[in-house]
N, C-alpha and C positions, 0 to 999 in steps of 0.2 A: 856721275852719281850712280851708285851701285844699289840696285833693288834686290833684296834677298827674298827668296820664296819661303813663306812661312808655313806652307803646307807640308813640307818635307818631301822625301822621296816617294814616288808613286808605288803603291803596292797593288798586286793583282788580286781581284776578287775571286776567292776560291770556293764560294758557296754557289750551289745550283739553285736557280729559281724554280721552285716546285709548283707555283701557282697555276701555270698553264696545264701542268700534268694533272693536278687535282680537279681543275675545271673539266677536262676531257673525261676523267674517270667518273665524275658525277653525272655527266651527260650520258655516258654509256650505261651507268647504273639505272638511270631513269628509263632508257630505251629497253633494257632487259626486263625491268619490272613491268613495263607496259605490254611487251610482246610475249612474255612467258605464259600467261593464261591463254593467249590465242593459240599457242603451239600445242596445247593439250587436247584440243578438239579432235584432231585426227581426220576421219573421213566425214565429208560434208553430206548430211542428210537432213531433210526437213521432218522433224519428229511431230507426231500428233500431239495435240494439247489436251490434257486431262486435269481433273481437280485433285489427283492423288498427291500425297507428300512424297518427297524423295527418300530413298533408302540410304542408310549410313553403312559404309564398309571401310574397314581400316586398312586392309591389304589391297594390292593391285587386282582389280576384278578382271575376269575374262569376258571380253566384249566381242559379240558377233554382230556385224552390221550388214543389213540388206539395203543396197542402194536402189533408187527408183528404177534403174534399168535391169535390176535383178542380180547384179554382181554381189557375191558374198565375200565378206572380209572377216578374218579372225585377227583381232587387234588391228594392225595396219596392213596385213598381208592378204592379198586377194587369193581366194581358194575356189576352185570349181565346186559346184554343188555336189557332184558325185564323189568328191574326195573329202568333203567336210566331215563325215562320220569318222573316217580313219584318222584324220588330223586331230579331231577332238578327243578320240580315245587315247592317242599318244600324249596329248596334253594332260588329260586327267590322270594318267599313270604317274606323272611327276608332281601333281598338285595335291595338296591336302584336302581342299574343298572341291565340290562339283557344282559350284554356283556359276551361272552364265547370265550375262545381261544381253538381251537382244534389242538392238536398235534397228528399227525398220522405218524407211521413209513412208510417210502417210499415203503416198500415191503408188506404192508397190502393189503388185497383184496379190490378192489374198491367198491364192494357191501357193505362191512362192514362200510366203510367211508360214503357211501351214506345213509345207514340206520341210522348211528349215526347223520348225519346232519339232516335227517328228524325228528328224535326224539328231537334234540335240538330245531328245529323250532316249533314242536308240543308242547314242554314244555313251550314255550313263549320267547325264546331267540330272541332279536331284532337285535343284532349284533353278528356275528360269525367271528372271525379272525382265519385264517389258519396260524399256526406257521411253519416257514421254517428256514433254515440256509442260509446265504449269500454264493454265489458261490465264489470260490477262484480265 
């Protein structure tokens, strides 16, 4: 007795299964969506809490940060206090605005913040915003 194969000759499947690829891409998308806001913070300082409302600025602001130990940062680069004025003057030459946001840890010495403010004014900053967190 001869049994014939009704399925015919076997063909190779030439399509790629993209389901695992899509799954991995969706997981990566979720990871990036969660971690992107965390990467914006920059230098970690504990800001004082106030009742003021936040300021709105459409372009990338110039941020000077004073850490608890007294280190000074312009954006994310650490600058010695005695070189801060020259660095800011060079930055102001290439910027249209002279707005500076000062982020100072609430436990930093008042004298360090006062010296930093004086250097900011001396370098030509026309507006200085003090960055705080809202009270709970």
